[in-house]
C-alpha positions as CSV (number, residue, x, y, z in Angstrom):
1,X,-45.1,44.0,-7.8
2,X,-41.5,42.7,-7.3
3,X,-41.5,39.3,-5.7
4,X,-39.3,38.4,-2.7
5,X,-36.7,36.0,-4.0
6,X,-34.2,34.7,-1.3
7,X,-31.6,33.6,-3.8
8,X,-28.6,31.7,-3.3
9,X,-26.6,34.8,-4.1
10,X,-28.6,36.6,-1.8
11,X,-28.2,34.4,1.2
12,X,-24.5,34.1,0.5
13,X,-24.2,37.8,0.5
14,X,-25.9,38.0,3.8
15,X,-23.7,35.4,5.3
16,X,-20.6,37.0,4.2
17,X,-21.7,40.4,5.4
18,X,-22.9,38.9,8.9
19,X,-19.3,37.4,9.1
20,X,-17.7,40.8,8.3
21,X,-20.0,42.5,10.9
22,X,-19.4,39.9,13.7
23,X,-17.1,41.7,16.5
24,X,-15.8,38.1,17.6
25,X,-14.5,37.4,14.1
26,X,-10.8,37.9,13.1
27,X,-11.9,39.4,9.7
28,X,-14.4,42.0,11.0
29,X,-14.6,44.8,8.5
30,X,-17.6,47.2,8.8
31,X,-17.2,48.5,5.2
32,X,-17.2,45.2,3.6
33,X,-20.0,44.1,6.0
34,X,-22.1,47.2,4.9
35,X,-21.2,46.3,1.3
36,X,-22.4,42.8,1.2
37,X,-25.4,43.5,3.4
38,X,-26.6,46.2,0.9
39,X,-26.2,43.7,-2.0
40,X,-28.2,41.2,-0.2
41,X,-30.9,43.7,0.7
42,X,-31.2,44.9,-2.7
43,X,-32.0,41.2,-3.6
44,X,-35.1,41.6,-1.3
45,X,-33.6,39.7,1.7
46,X,-35.4,41.0,4.7
47,X,-32.6,39.5,7.0
48,X,-30.1,41.8,5.3
49,X,-32.6,44.7,5.6
50,X,-32.9,44.2,9.3
51,X,-29.3,43.9,9.8
52,X,-28.6,47.2,8.0
53,X,-31.0,48.8,10.2
54,X,-29.3,47.5,13.3
55,X,-25.9,48.3,11.8
56,X,-26.8,52.0,10.9
57,X,-28.4,52.5,14.3
58,X,-25.2,51.3,16.2
59,X,-23.1,53.6,13.8
60,X,-25.6,56.6,14.5
61,X,-24.0,56.8,18.0
62,X,-21.0,58.4,16.2
63,X,-22.9,59.8,13.1
64,X,-26.4,61.3,13.5
65,X,-27.1,60.9,9.8
66,X,-26.9,57.3,10.0
67,X,-29.9,57.0,12.2
68,X,-32.1,58.1,9.4
69,X,-30.7,55.3,7.3
70,X,-31.3,52.9,10.3
71,X,-35.2,54.1,10.3
72,X,-35.2,53.7,6.4
73,X,-34.0,50.1,6.4
74,X,-36.2,49.2,9.3
75,X,-39.2,50.4,7.4
76,X,-38.3,48.4,4.3
77,X,-37.5,45.4,6.5
78,X,-41.0,45.8,7.8
79,X,-42.5,46.0,4.5
80,X,-40.9,42.7,3.3
81,X,-41.2,40.7,6.5
82,X,-44.1,41.1,8.9
83,X,-42.1,39.2,11.5
84,X,-39.7,42.1,11.7
85,X,-42.7,44.1,13.0
86,X,-43.0,42.1,16.0
87,X,-39.8,43.7,17.3
88,X,-39.5,47.2,18.6
89,X,-36.9,48.3,16.2
90,X,-38.9,50.6,14.1
91,X,-40.5,52.3,17.2
92,X,-37.3,52.6,19.2
93,X,-35.4,54.1,16.5
94,X,-37.9,56.8,16.2
95,X,-37.3,58.0,19.7
96,X,-33.9,59.2,18.7
97,X,-35.1,61.1,15.7
98,X,-36.5,64.6,15.5
99,X,-39.2,66.0,13.2
100,X,-36.6,67.0,10.4
101,X,-34.9,63.7,10.5
102,X,-38.4,62.0,10.1
103,X,-39.0,64.0,7.2
104,X,-35.8,63.1,5.6
105,X,-36.5,59.4,6.2
106,X,-39.8,59.9,4.4
107,X,-38.0,61.4,1.4
108,X,-35.7,58.6,1.2
109,X,-38.6,55.9,1.5
110,X,-40.4,57.7,-1.5
111,X,-37.4,57.4,-3.6
112,X,-36.8,53.9,-2.6
113,X,-40.2,52.8,-3.2
114,X,-39.2,52.8,-7.0
115,X,-37.2,49.5,-6.1
116,X,-38.7,48.5,-2.9
117,X,-42.6,48.8,-4.0
118,X,-43.9,47.3,-0.8
119,X,-42.8,50.3,1.0
120,X,-46.0,51.9,2.7
121,X,-45.8,55.7,3.2
122,X,-49.2,55.5,4.9
123,X,-47.7,52.9,7.4
124,X,-44.8,55.3,8.0
125,X,-47.1,58.0,8.9
126,X,-49.1,55.9,11.2
127,X,-46.4,54.8,13.3
128,X,-44.9,58.3,13.6
129,X,-48.3,59.5,14.9
130,X,-48.4,56.5,17.0
131,X,-44.9,56.8,18.3
132,X,-46.0,60.3,19.4
133,X,-49.2,59.5,21.2
134,X,-49.4,55.8,21.9
135,X,-50.1,54.9,25.5
136,X,-49.4,58.6,26.8
137,X,-52.2,58.6,29.1
138,X,-51.5,55.2,30.7
139,X,-50.2,55.2,34.1
140,X,-48.0,52.2,33.2
141,X,-46.1,54.3,30.6
142,X,-45.0,56.7,33.2
143,X,-41.3,55.7,34.0
144,X,-40.6,55.8,37.8
145,X,-37.4,57.3,39.3
146,X,-34.3,55.3,39.3
147,X,-34.1,55.0,43.1
148,X,-32.0,51.8,43.0
149,X,-29.2,53.1,41.0
150,X,-29.7,50.5,38.2
151,X,-27.4,50.9,35.2
152,X,-30.0,49.8,32.6
153,X,-33.9,50.5,33.3
154,X,-35.8,47.2,33.1
155,X,-39.2,49.0,33.4
156,X,-38.4,51.3,30.7
157,X,-37.5,48.2,28.4
158,X,-40.7,46.7,29.5
159,X,-42.9,49.5,28.4
160,X,-41.2,50.2,25.3
161,X,-41.8,46.6,24.1
162,X,-45.6,47.0,24.3
163,X,-46.1,50.6,24.1
164,X,-46.5,50.7,20.2
165,X,-48.9,47.9,20.4
166,X,-52.8,48.0,21.0
167,X,-52.5,46.4,24.4
168,X,-50.8,46.7,27.8
169,X,-49.1,44.0,29.6
170,X,-50.6,43.3,33.1
171,X,-47.4,42.8,35.0
172,X,-43.6,43.4,34.7
173,X,-41.8,40.4,36.2
174,X,-38.3,40.4,37.9
175,X,-36.4,37.8,40.0
176,X,-35.6,38.4,43.7
177,X,-32.0,37.4,43.1
178,X,-29.3,36.6,40.8
179,X,-28.7,32.7,40.3
180,X,-25.5,31.7,42.3
181,X,-24.1,29.7,39.1
182,X,-24.2,33.0,37.3
183,X,-22.3,34.7,39.9
184,X,-19.8,32.0,40.1
185,X,-19.2,32.2,36.4
186,X,-18.6,35.8,36.8
187,X,-16.1,35.6,39.8
188,X,-14.2,33.0,38.0
189,X,-13.9,35.2,35.0
190,X,-12.9,38.1,37.1
191,X,-10.3,35.9,39.1
192,X,-8.7,34.9,35.8
193,X,-8.4,38.0,34.1
194,X,-7.5,41.6,34.9
195,X,-8.0,42.8,31.2
196,X,-10.9,42.8,28.9
197,X,-11.8,43.6,25.3
198,X,-13.5,46.7,24.9
199,X,-17.2,46.3,23.9
200,X,-18.0,46.6,20.1
201,X,-20.4,49.2,20.9
202,X,-18.3,51.5,23.0
203,X,-17.9,54.7,21.1
204,X,-14.3,55.6,22.0
205,X,-11.1,53.8,21.5
206,X,-11.5,50.0,20.8
207,X,-8.0,49.2,20.4
208,X,-7.1,49.2,23.9
209,X,-8.0,46.8,26.7
210,X,-10.1,47.7,30.0
211,X,-7.9,46.9,32.7
212,X,-8.6,46.6,36.5
213,X,-6.0,46.7,39.4
214,X,-5.3,43.7,41.7
215,X,-7.0,45.7,44.4
216,X,-10.0,46.2,42.1
217,X,-10.0,42.6,41.1
218,X,-10.2,41.5,44.9
219,X,-12.9,44.0,45.7
220,X,-15.0,42.9,42.9
221,X,-14.8,39.2,43.9
222,X,-15.6,40.0,47.3
223,X,-18.8,42.0,46.2
224,X,-19.9,39.2,43.9
225,X,-19.7,36.8,46.7
226,X,-21.8,39.1,48.7
227,X,-24.5,39.5,45.8
228,X,-25.3,35.6,46.5
229,X,-27.2,36.8,49.5
230,X,-28.7,40.0,48.1
231,X,-32.6,39.9,47.5
232,X,-34.4,42.6,45.9
233,X,-37.6,43.8,47.6
234,X,-41.2,43.2,46.6
235,X,-42.9,45.9,44.3
236,X,-39.6,47.6,43.3
237,X,-41.6,49.1,40.2
238,X,-45.3,49.9,39.4
239,X,-47.2,47.0,38.2
240,X,-44.5,44.6,38.9
241,X,-44.3,41.1,40.4
242,X,-41.1,39.7,42.1
243,X,-40.5,36.0,41.2
244,X,-38.5,33.2,42.8
245,X,-36.6,30.9,40.6
246,X,-39.3,28.4,41.1
247,X,-42.0,30.7,39.9
248,X,-40.4,31.5,36.4
249,X,-41.8,28.5,34.5
250,X,-45.3,28.8,36.1
251,X,-45.4,32.3,35.0
252,X,-44.4,31.3,31.3
253,X,-47.1,28.7,31.5
254,X,-49.6,31.4,32.5
255,X,-48.7,34.0,29.7
256,X,-49.2,31.3,27.1
257,X,-52.9,31.8,27.8
258,X,-52.9,35.3,26.5
259,X,-55.0,35.9,23.5
260,X,-52.4,36.9,20.9
261,X,-48.9,36.0,19.8
262,X,-47.9,39.6,20.3
263,X,-49.0,39.6,24.0
264,X,-47.5,36.2,24.6
265,X,-44.0,37.5,23.4
266,X,-44.3,41.1,24.8
267,X,-45.7,40.3,28.3
268,X,-43.6,36.9,29.1
269,X,-40.2,38.6,29.7
270,X,-38.5,38.0,33.2
271,X,-36.1,40.5,34.0
272,X,-33.0,39.8,36.3
273,X,-30.3,42.4,37.3
274,X,-27.8,42.8,39.8
275,X,-27.1,45.5,42.4
276,X,-24.3,47.5,40.7
277,X,-20.7,47.2,42.0
278,X,-19.2,50.7,41.8
279,X,-15.4,51.2,41.5
280,X,-13.3,54.2,40.8
281,X,-15.4,56.7,42.8
282,X,-18.5,55.6,41.1
283,X,-17.3,56.2,37.4
284,X,-17.3,52.4,36.7
285,X,-19.9,49.7,37.5
286,X,-20.1,46.0,37.2
287,X,-23.7,45.2,36.5
288,X,-25.8,42.1,35.2
289,X,-28.4,42.8,32.6
290,X,-30.4,39.4,32.0
291,X,-33.7,38.6,30.2
292,X,-35.7,35.5,29.9
293,X,-38.0,35.3,27.1
294,X,-41.1,33.2,26.4
295,X,-40.3,29.4,26.5
296,X,-37.8,30.3,29.1
297,X,-34.6,31.0,26.9
298,X,-32.1,33.4,28.2
299,X,-29.9,36.4,27.2
300,X,-27.4,37.8,29.8
301,X,-24.5,39.9,29.9
302,X,-22.3,40.7,33.0
303,X,-20.1,43.5,32.1
304,X,-18.3,46.9,33.0
305,X,-20.0,50.3,32.5
306,X,-18.5,53.7,32.2
307,X,-20.3,56.8,33.1
308,X,-19.6,59.2,30.5
309,X,-21.7,62.6,29.6
310,X,-24.1,61.7,32.4
311,X,-25.0,58.3,30.8
312,X,-23.9,54.7,31.4
313,X,-22.3,53.0,28.4
314,X,-21.0,49.2,28.4
315,X,-17.3,49.4,28.0
316,X,-16.3,45.5,28.3
317,X,-18.0,42.2,28.9
318,X,-16.9,40.0,31.8
319,X,-19.2,37.2,31.1
320,X,-22.2,36.4,28.8
321,X,-24.7,33.8,27.7
322,X,-27.0,33.8,24.7
323,X,-29.5,31.0,23.9
324,X,-31.5,30.7,20.8
325,X,-35.1,30.7,21.1
326,X,-36.8,27.5,21.7
327,X,-40.0,28.1,19.7
């Protein structure tokens, strides 16, 4: 068995690859990022393996074949780092692959096993089977109709986070409204700018800016101000509980009493989302997607979404805030 050795070279190559991959970096270069991440991964660095999985999955939007590579590296990362298996990555990638692509991934894994000998083909088969049948008979796994015109589906996200595990979360948590300070930050960003950088995951032309008119700017500010008084109703989703801001921390305190670490992680998410603000005859929406995780750390993005091919895709970010885990 080849030992995992996170050598100095491996760490350095991972850091270089990550820097080239960073969309906010002036040196961003996908080809060099891929090159250095592969070199680091081949020295058994699980962080690089996981990075390659995410990189190929994002690129798979443009090239279907890369989704197979995304799953391959997710499986290798899972084999070398049990913590990676606490994420939903391996399961979610499978949702985008057909039987033929799964067979292709298996063939590649069998070849890669000569180098990465911790790969388990049996584990690959088990998760394939689990992804097909896990929780199929659960009422909680039935995704309700999106009658609120939400751009992202928080209930779907909640289900997918525990669906592949051997448990179900009792309740989905969401907040009654968006915090005023968050809305003020977004209003200030809209007032200062009429052009925004294209989101790095957007599949079309990234060289141009997303531009709003003065009329759209004024309208968006007015609607954002009105969101300060908007409250979502109780029982928006099945098995859900609406929280006031003062109830968030007590909820996290309660979920810390769940029996396993997986349940504490998967069942502690509190979702916050805005009422979409539509412009351009409904083709563009401004929308907040916010999640608070266990220990009450936050990740949020308030951005513009565009409706293309009957699906919403983020085209630009207006305001975002990412905290590191407090655990």
